[in-house]
C-alpha positions as CSV (number, residue, x, y, z in Angstrom):
1,X,-30.8,-48.6,-77.4
2,X,-27.4,-48.2,-76.3
3,X,-26.0,-44.7,-75.1
4,X,-23.5,-44.8,-77.9
5,X,-26.6,-45.0,-80.3
6,X,-28.5,-42.1,-78.5
7,X,-25.6,-40.0,-78.4
8,X,-25.1,-40.4,-82.2
9,X,-28.9,-39.9,-82.8
10,X,-28.7,-36.7,-80.8
11,X,-25.7,-35.5,-82.8
12,X,-27.4,-36.2,-86.0
13,X,-30.6,-34.3,-85.0
14,X,-28.5,-31.1,-84.8
15,X,-27.7,-31.4,-88.4
16,X,-29.3,-29.5,-91.2
17,X,-31.9,-31.9,-92.9
18,X,-29.5,-32.8,-96.1
19,X,-27.0,-34.0,-93.6
20,X,-29.3,-35.9,-91.5
21,X,-30.6,-37.8,-94.8
22,X,-26.8,-38.7,-95.6
23,X,-26.4,-39.7,-92.1
24,X,-29.5,-41.9,-92.5
25,X,-28.4,-43.3,-95.7
26,X,-25.0,-44.3,-94.5
27,X,-26.7,-46.4,-91.5
28,X,-29.5,-47.8,-93.6
29,X,-26.8,-49.0,-96.3
30,X,-24.8,-50.4,-93.4
31,X,-27.4,-52.0,-92.4
32,X,-28.4,-53.6,-95.7
33,X,-24.8,-54.8,-96.3
34,X,-23.4,-55.7,-93.1
35,X,-23.4,-59.5,-93.7
36,X,-20.8,-58.4,-96.8
37,X,-18.6,-57.1,-94.5
38,X,-17.4,-60.2,-92.9
39,X,-13.8,-61.2,-93.0
40,X,-13.2,-64.8,-93.9
41,X,-11.0,-67.2,-91.9
42,X,-8.3,-67.1,-94.6
43,X,-8.3,-63.3,-94.9
44,X,-8.4,-63.1,-91.1
45,X,-5.2,-65.5,-90.8
46,X,-3.6,-63.3,-93.5
47,X,-4.3,-60.0,-91.4
48,X,-3.2,-61.6,-88.4
49,X,0.4,-63.0,-90.1
50,X,1.0,-59.8,-91.5
51,X,0.3,-57.6,-88.2
52,X,2.7,-60.2,-86.5
53,X,5.6,-59.4,-88.9
54,X,7.9,-56.9,-87.1
55,X,9.3,-55.7,-90.3
56,X,6.0,-54.9,-92.2
57,X,6.0,-51.8,-94.0
58,X,3.5,-48.9,-92.9
59,X,2.4,-46.4,-95.4
60,X,0.9,-42.8,-94.8
61,X,-2.8,-42.0,-95.8
62,X,-1.5,-40.5,-98.8
63,X,0.6,-43.2,-99.9
64,X,-2.6,-45.6,-99.3
65,X,-4.8,-43.4,-101.2
66,X,-2.3,-43.0,-104.3
67,X,-1.9,-46.8,-104.2
68,X,-5.7,-47.2,-104.3
69,X,-6.3,-44.8,-107.1
70,X,-3.5,-46.7,-109.2
71,X,-5.6,-49.7,-108.7
72,X,-8.5,-47.9,-110.3
73,X,-10.8,-48.0,-107.0
């Protein structure tokens, strides 16, 4: 077990039972779906292309949330 995981578990152990269950559920969900989190080669190329653009537009967290909300997510 890595030091980071030991530290995380130690912190989770200090939480109330309900929060421990929430943390455990999040970890189990990650483990169940980690293969679904992969970025395709085409998506990675698009990400790199956009990040390389010196004139790219960045938005605040609030604007990002508003855009996601408008998309119905």
